[in-house]
N, C-alpha and C positions, 0 to 999 in steps of 0.2 A: 361354487365349483359344481360342475355338472358331473353326474355319474356316468360311467361307461355302460352302454347298453349291451346286454347279453342277448344273443340270438334265442328266439323262442324254440324250445326243443320240439314243439308240436308242429312247426312249419318246416316242410321239406324244401330246402334251398337248391337241391340238385335238379337242373332243368332236364336231365336225361332220365330221371327216375320214373316219371309218370306218363304224361300224355304225348311225348314226342314220337310220332309215327314215321317220320321221314328223316333220314340222316343224309344231309347233302354231301358229307365227306366220305360216305361209304365207298364210292368208286375210287377215291384217292388212296384209300388204305390198301386196296387190293387184297387178294387172297394170301393166306400164309404159305401156300405151296410154292410160290416163286421165290427164287433167291434174290438178294439185293442186286446182283449183276444183271439178272434177267429183267428186273423192274426198271433199271436205269439205262439199259442199252437201247440205242436208237436204231431201228432197222435201216438198212442201206437205201431202201426205196423212199424213205421220208426226207432225204436230203435233196429236196426238189429245188431249193433256191440256187444251188450251184449248177444244177442241170438245166435251169431255165434260160441261161444266157445263150445267145445265138452263136453259131459256129463262126470262127474268124474267117475273113476273106483271104484268099490267097494273095501273097505279095504285100500284105499289110505289115508295115514296120512302124508302130506307134512310138512316139518320143515322149517320155515322161520327165518333167522338170519341175522344180520348186520355184515359186516366185512370191514376192510380197508387194511389188509395186502395183498400185492401182486397186489394192484390196484393203485399204484402211490400215495398213501395217500388219495385217494378219497373213500367215503363210498358207498358201494353197498349192495344190499339185495340178499342173496343166498337162493334159495328154493331148497331143496333136497327132494328126495323120491316123486316127483310129477310124476304121471303115464303118463300124456300126455304133458310133458314139451315142446316138439317140436311144438305142436299145439298152446300152450299157449304163446310161446315166442313172436310171432308177435302180437297177440291180446292184451296181457297185455301192451306192449309198446305203442300201438295205443290208448288204453283206458285211460292209466294213463299219456300219453304225455311224455314219457321218453324212454330211450334206454333199450332194453332187448335183451339178447342173450343166447345161450346155451353154457355152459362150461362143456363139457362131458355130463353126464346125468343130470346136475343141470341147473336150470334157474337162470340167474344173471340179476338183474334189477338195473340200474344205479341210484345213489342218495340215500339219507336217506329217503326211502319210505316204511319203514317196516309196519307201520299201514295201509297205503293205499293198500299194496300188500296183507296183511292179510284180509282186508275187501273185496278186489276184489275176492280172492280165496273163501272166505266164502260165498259170493253171488252166487258162482257157485257150491256150495254144498260140499266143502272140509272142513274137520275138521282140521284146521291148528294148528300146535304146534309152539309156539314162542321159538326160539333158545336163547342161552345164550350169544353169542358173541356180 
């Protein structure tokens, strides 16, 4: 049977005790003067991803519908008649946390995200028509 080793009392095992001169987490801790709400609040100017989307074209009536056919059994949301589909493809995928691509003139968003896509387009000033598929 082996004996359990005891730590040597002469050896300091604390890495912060002696020679550490730079604390990489000092900026994360922040000062004690700020309250928790001030440290966690996000300024309005930092919400740049929703402001980066282009303005909707006048008379644009996009149609959003769910479909599965031709996508390997997976559900996607197809948005047709969207004036700036090329600009929205990258932005909507980043904002909703899903894949988005162009399929000809249409915007295709991966997943069963119909309500989220409609809300996202409505926030940007589009009057979205809900499709039937």
